[in-house]
PLY file of the C-alpha trace (Angstrom):
ply
format ascii 1.0
element vertex 364
property float x
property float y
property float z
element edge 363
property int vertex1
property int vertex2
end_header
117.48 91.28 73.54
115.04 91.79 70.68
113.15 94.99 69.91
110.54 94.81 72.66
109.63 97.83 74.78
111.69 96.80 77.81
114.70 95.73 75.75
114.66 98.97 73.77
114.46 101.02 76.97
117.45 99.16 78.45
119.40 99.86 75.26
118.53 103.56 75.56
120.19 103.54 78.99
123.13 101.44 77.88
124.04 103.53 74.84
124.09 106.79 76.76
125.49 105.62 80.09
129.07 106.49 81.04
130.50 103.01 80.53
133.77 104.00 82.24
131.66 104.00 85.43
129.04 101.33 84.75
129.10 98.40 82.36
126.05 96.26 81.61
126.37 92.56 80.88
123.17 90.78 79.85
121.76 87.41 80.82
119.03 86.33 78.39
116.69 83.36 78.41
116.99 82.51 74.74
119.74 80.66 72.89
119.18 82.40 69.54
120.73 85.68 68.42
118.85 88.85 69.42
118.45 92.09 67.45
120.62 94.10 69.85
123.34 91.49 70.49
125.94 92.80 68.05
125.53 96.35 69.34
125.86 95.20 72.96
129.12 93.43 72.22
130.49 96.46 70.31
129.76 98.58 73.39
131.76 96.20 75.58
128.97 94.14 77.09
128.86 90.38 77.45
125.79 88.26 76.68
125.15 85.10 78.66
122.59 82.72 77.15
120.47 80.61 79.49
117.77 78.00 78.82
114.21 79.24 78.46
112.09 79.56 81.61
109.30 77.01 81.41
107.90 74.48 83.87
109.46 71.41 82.22
112.82 73.14 82.08
113.09 74.46 85.65
115.59 71.87 86.93
118.02 72.57 84.10
117.48 76.32 84.39
118.08 76.41 88.17
121.26 74.37 87.80
122.60 76.69 85.10
121.83 79.75 87.25
123.61 78.32 90.29
126.64 77.39 88.21
126.78 80.82 86.59
126.70 82.88 89.78
129.15 80.61 91.59
131.57 81.19 88.70
130.89 84.93 88.53
130.98 86.24 92.09
132.74 89.38 90.82
129.31 90.85 90.03
128.12 93.02 92.91
124.82 94.16 91.37
122.25 91.95 89.66
119.31 93.90 88.19
116.56 91.52 87.08
113.77 92.67 84.75
111.78 89.44 84.32
109.02 90.21 86.81
107.97 87.22 88.95
110.68 85.03 87.37
113.26 87.32 88.96
112.78 85.12 92.04
114.85 82.36 90.42
117.69 84.62 89.25
117.94 86.43 92.56
117.77 83.18 94.56
120.89 81.95 92.75
122.60 85.33 93.16
121.82 85.34 96.88
123.23 81.81 97.30
126.45 83.02 95.68
126.69 85.95 98.11
126.00 88.74 95.62
124.88 91.65 97.83
122.76 93.92 95.59
119.86 92.02 94.01
117.30 94.28 92.33
113.89 92.96 91.34
112.28 95.31 88.82
108.55 95.06 88.13
107.36 95.95 84.64
103.88 94.35 84.75
100.69 94.61 86.76
99.07 91.28 85.90
99.57 87.79 84.50
97.92 85.79 81.71
95.57 83.02 82.79
97.35 80.07 81.17
99.02 76.74 81.96
102.02 78.54 83.51
99.97 80.53 86.02
100.51 78.24 89.03
104.28 78.26 88.42
104.30 82.04 88.00
102.43 82.46 91.27
104.93 80.17 93.01
107.76 82.39 91.74
105.91 85.53 92.81
105.40 84.11 96.31
109.14 83.46 96.68
110.42 86.70 95.18
110.62 89.11 98.11
112.90 86.97 100.26
115.49 86.78 97.46
115.58 90.47 96.49
117.50 93.15 98.36
115.99 96.08 96.44
112.55 96.62 94.89
112.04 98.70 91.74
108.87 99.23 89.69
107.83 101.30 86.70
104.64 102.41 88.50
102.96 102.14 91.90
100.50 99.63 90.47
103.29 97.45 89.08
105.10 97.57 92.42
102.06 96.59 94.45
101.17 93.80 92.04
104.59 92.12 92.20
105.72 92.87 95.76
102.42 93.02 97.62
101.44 95.31 100.47
104.22 94.64 102.96
104.83 97.98 104.70
108.61 97.64 104.75
108.78 96.94 101.03
106.33 99.75 100.27
108.64 102.16 102.11
111.68 100.88 100.23
110.05 100.67 96.79
111.78 102.75 94.11
109.54 104.00 91.30
111.95 104.06 88.39
110.06 105.52 85.48
110.06 103.97 82.02
111.97 106.71 80.26
112.46 107.47 76.59
114.76 109.53 74.40
112.30 112.40 74.02
113.84 114.25 71.08
113.89 111.07 68.98
110.06 111.04 69.01
109.47 114.78 68.67
106.92 115.50 65.92
108.46 116.31 62.56
106.22 117.22 59.60
108.87 116.35 57.01
109.34 112.83 58.44
105.57 112.38 58.54
105.27 113.34 54.87
108.14 111.03 53.86
106.88 107.95 55.77
103.27 108.37 54.69
104.39 108.59 51.07
106.72 105.60 51.43
103.93 103.46 52.96
101.22 104.74 50.57
99.30 106.38 53.39
98.62 109.73 51.77
95.08 110.95 52.48
94.50 108.06 54.90
93.26 108.09 58.50
96.09 106.15 60.15
95.61 104.34 63.46
98.71 102.80 65.00
99.65 100.16 67.55
103.06 98.91 68.73
103.31 95.70 70.73
104.11 92.00 70.75
101.45 89.65 69.46
100.62 88.02 72.79
97.44 87.85 74.91
98.38 90.85 77.06
98.26 93.27 74.10
94.70 92.23 73.20
95.10 92.34 69.41
91.84 90.47 68.77
89.84 93.28 70.38
92.02 95.83 68.60
90.94 94.33 65.28
87.29 94.39 66.39
87.62 98.11 67.14
89.26 98.80 63.81
86.54 96.84 61.99
83.94 99.17 63.52
86.06 102.18 62.52
86.46 100.88 58.97
82.72 100.31 58.54
82.27 104.05 59.16
85.41 105.30 57.40
86.74 103.28 54.47
89.78 105.59 54.40
91.07 104.15 57.69
94.29 102.13 57.89
95.69 100.23 60.89
99.47 99.86 61.32
100.63 96.98 63.54
104.28 97.08 64.61
105.68 93.98 66.33
105.72 90.22 66.08
104.80 87.28 68.28
103.24 83.84 68.43
99.66 85.11 67.99
100.41 87.00 64.79
99.14 84.25 62.51
95.82 84.10 64.41
95.41 87.86 64.00
96.22 87.67 60.29
93.46 85.05 59.90
91.00 87.29 61.74
91.93 90.25 59.52
91.41 88.11 56.43
88.06 86.80 57.69
86.82 90.39 58.18
88.04 91.36 54.66
90.44 93.94 56.14
93.59 92.66 54.43
94.08 95.83 52.37
93.59 98.11 55.36
95.61 96.41 58.12
99.37 96.56 57.63
101.64 94.16 59.50
104.97 95.99 59.69
106.89 93.46 61.80
109.75 94.40 64.10
111.05 97.88 63.30
114.10 99.89 64.21
112.33 103.10 63.17
109.29 103.14 65.50
109.80 106.87 66.16
109.45 107.58 62.43
106.46 105.25 62.02
104.70 107.15 64.81
105.10 110.37 62.83
102.91 108.83 60.11
100.11 107.91 62.53
97.09 110.07 63.36
96.03 108.21 66.51
97.53 105.58 68.82
95.29 102.74 70.04
96.36 100.62 73.01
93.69 98.26 74.46
96.02 96.10 76.59
94.57 93.80 79.24
97.24 95.02 81.67
100.58 96.85 81.67
103.13 97.87 84.27
103.09 101.27 82.59
103.40 100.90 78.81
106.53 102.72 77.66
105.26 102.79 74.08
102.41 104.98 75.31
104.96 107.51 76.58
106.64 107.42 73.16
103.31 108.03 71.42
102.65 111.05 73.63
106.12 112.39 72.84
105.19 112.14 69.16
102.14 114.30 69.89
99.66 111.55 69.09
96.15 111.31 70.40
96.16 108.14 72.55
93.18 105.97 73.46
93.94 103.17 75.86
92.28 100.75 78.25
91.80 101.12 81.98
94.20 98.17 82.23
96.98 100.73 81.95
97.96 102.71 85.09
96.79 106.34 85.14
100.46 107.28 85.62
100.95 106.57 81.92
99.01 109.73 81.07
101.97 112.08 81.47
100.67 114.79 79.11
97.05 114.86 80.39
95.81 113.96 76.91
95.30 110.18 77.11
91.73 108.87 77.11
90.90 105.68 79.01
88.07 103.31 78.08
86.90 100.13 79.79
87.57 96.82 78.10
84.00 95.75 78.83
82.81 98.61 76.60
81.85 97.51 73.11
84.18 97.72 70.12
81.61 100.07 68.60
81.93 102.49 71.51
85.72 102.43 71.20
85.41 103.06 67.47
83.13 106.06 67.95
85.63 107.52 70.43
88.40 107.01 67.86
86.40 108.67 65.07
85.38 111.65 67.22
88.88 112.35 68.53
90.71 115.65 68.09
93.76 114.70 65.99
95.67 117.95 66.40
99.34 117.23 67.18
100.46 118.72 70.49
104.07 118.42 71.63
104.23 116.57 74.93
108.01 116.68 75.22
108.30 119.24 78.02
105.63 117.60 80.19
107.30 114.22 79.70
110.62 115.68 80.84
109.05 117.57 83.74
107.44 114.35 85.01
110.72 112.45 84.98
110.40 110.30 81.86
113.44 111.61 79.97
116.15 108.97 79.61
119.11 111.21 80.46
117.72 112.14 83.88
117.14 108.51 84.75
120.57 107.44 83.48
122.20 109.89 85.88
120.14 108.59 88.82
120.78 104.94 87.96
124.52 105.51 87.50
124.63 107.21 90.89
122.71 104.33 92.51
124.97 101.64 91.05
128.24 103.45 91.82
127.23 104.46 95.36
126.20 100.92 96.16
129.33 99.46 94.61
131.54 101.84 96.60
129.63 100.94 99.77
130.22 97.23 99.14
133.92 97.72 98.44
134.36 99.78 101.61
132.67 97.05 103.67
134.89 94.36 102.10
138.06 96.34 102.88
136.98 96.70 106.51
0 1
1 2
2 3
3 4
4 5
5 6
6 7
7 8
8 9
9 10
10 11
11 12
12 13
13 14
14 15
15 16
16 17
17 18
18 19
19 20
20 21
21 22
22 23
23 24
24 25
25 26
26 27
27 28
28 29
29 30
30 31
31 32
32 33
33 34
34 35
35 36
36 37
37 38
38 39
39 40
40 41
41 42
42 43
43 44
44 45
45 46
46 47
47 48
48 49
49 50
50 51
51 52
52 53
53 54
54 55
55 56
56 57
57 58
58 59
59 60
60 61
61 62
62 63
63 64
64 65
65 66
66 67
67 68
68 69
69 70
70 71
71 72
72 73
73 74
74 75
75 76
76 77
77 78
78 79
79 80
80 81
81 82
82 83
83 84
84 85
85 86
86 87
87 88
88 89
89 90
90 91
91 92
92 93
93 94
94 95
95 96
96 97
97 98
98 99
99 100
100 101
101 102
102 103
103 104
104 105
105 106
106 107
107 108
108 109
109 110
110 111
111 112
112 113
113 114
114 115
115 116
116 117
117 118
118 119
119 120
120 121
121 122
122 123
123 124
124 125
125 126
126 127
127 128
128 129
129 130
130 131
131 132
132 133
133 134
134 135
135 136
136 137
137 138
138 139
139 140
140 141
141 142
142 143
143 144
144 145
145 146
146 147
147 148
148 149
149 150
150 151
151 152
152 153
153 154
154 155
155 156
156 157
157 158
158 159
159 160
160 161
161 162
162 163
163 164
164 165
165 166
166 167
167 168
168 169
169 170
170 171
171 172
172 173
173 174
174 175
175 176
176 177
177 178
178 179
179 180
180 181
181 182
182 183
183 184
184 185
185 186
186 187
187 188
188 189
189 190
190 191
191 192
192 193
193 194
194 195
195 196
196 197
197 198
198 199
199 200
200 201
201 202
202 203
203 204
204 205
205 206
206 207
207 208
208 209
209 210
210 211
211 212
212 213
213 214
214 215
215 216
216 217
217 218
218 219
219 220
220 221
221 222
222 223
223 224
224 225
225 226
226 227
227 228
228 229
229 230
230 231
231 232
232 233
233 234
234 235
235 236
236 237
237 238
238 239
239 240
240 241
241 242
242 243
243 244
244 245
245 246
246 247
247 248
248 249
249 250
250 251
251 252
252 253
253 254
254 255
255 256
256 257
257 258
258 259
259 260
260 261
261 262
262 263
263 264
264 265
265 266
266 267
267 268
268 269
269 270
270 271
271 272
272 273
273 274
274 275
275 276
276 277
277 278
278 279
279 280
280 281
281 282
282 283
283 284
284 285
285 286
286 287
287 288
288 289
289 290
290 291
291 292
292 293
293 294
294 295
295 296
296 297
297 298
298 299
299 300
300 301
301 302
302 303
303 304
304 305
305 306
306 307
307 308
308 309
309 310
310 311
311 312
312 313
313 314
314 315
315 316
316 317
317 318
318 319
319 320
320 321
321 322
322 323
323 324
324 325
325 326
326 327
327 328
328 329
329 330
330 331
331 332
332 333
333 334
334 335
335 336
336 337
337 338
338 339
339 340
340 341
341 342
342 343
343 344
344 345
345 346
346 347
347 348
348 349
349 350
350 351
351 352
352 353
353 354
354 355
355 356
356 357
357 358
358 359
359 360
360 361
361 362
362 363
């Protein structure tokens, strides 16, 4: 439970949910402490640490899952957010007789790497182990669950919601953050995302290099961390951009950092939706993103989509010619169902109705 987009969204639900009705406990696939762990425990949640999911570790991981669910049959609802790997969690939950097993899709693609064959195996076995199918977008649902007509009818599109007011544009915060980060009189481009292949940071740097050649006043803010960060730092250094690209690391104040930006750039290879793009729109930022992101992510009708096969120069020209006027997207975001409070109420109702249904059946 570190500060990734999915984890942060789950914490938004957890903090505001009526915990007298619904309590979240978290199963994580890391042994080390996470950023949100202390807060989870203060709110009454338990954290169960499992081995990492990797091909050489499957036997140990499966055994631990089976042991856990056989010991914890009191859980009636298991809501898994790890995409194709949900197959393994839900298989163990099904074996233990846990009735409500939700598979929740947050992606619409996979990296082409040494794990691909194992990921595809998991994806192939997912549907038979899930009892409910959730996705953050139609594209994410179709990618993970396929085109089975029964599943398509049952698919729940549960939108990646945000705490809208937290991101609402504030001129005073913008002034403070820009001064604090020495960004006064700068053209500030921003990006928030883990340093992994999916987020396409190498191409992001290529785009910024083309921007910088035309506007030496440009600065790129990179929020996040990940295993490819060192490679990106080397690329930045090679292009002599060290003074103009800022690596801000993991942040608890992303909403404030977005106030300091002028434009949000998001050239991902693929996304289930891209919750950070919703946040950027709530902050009133001009957003330029790739066609790897579902069109559903444009909830304010202001996002521009470019093809990844287009040159970095073309992307840069689009960035430089963009209208940077801040427009509040809050109301449109709420109207289209992306406000966290609305979704909390629906999710609480779903959990409690299902739990009551199970209890009634057990009594009978």
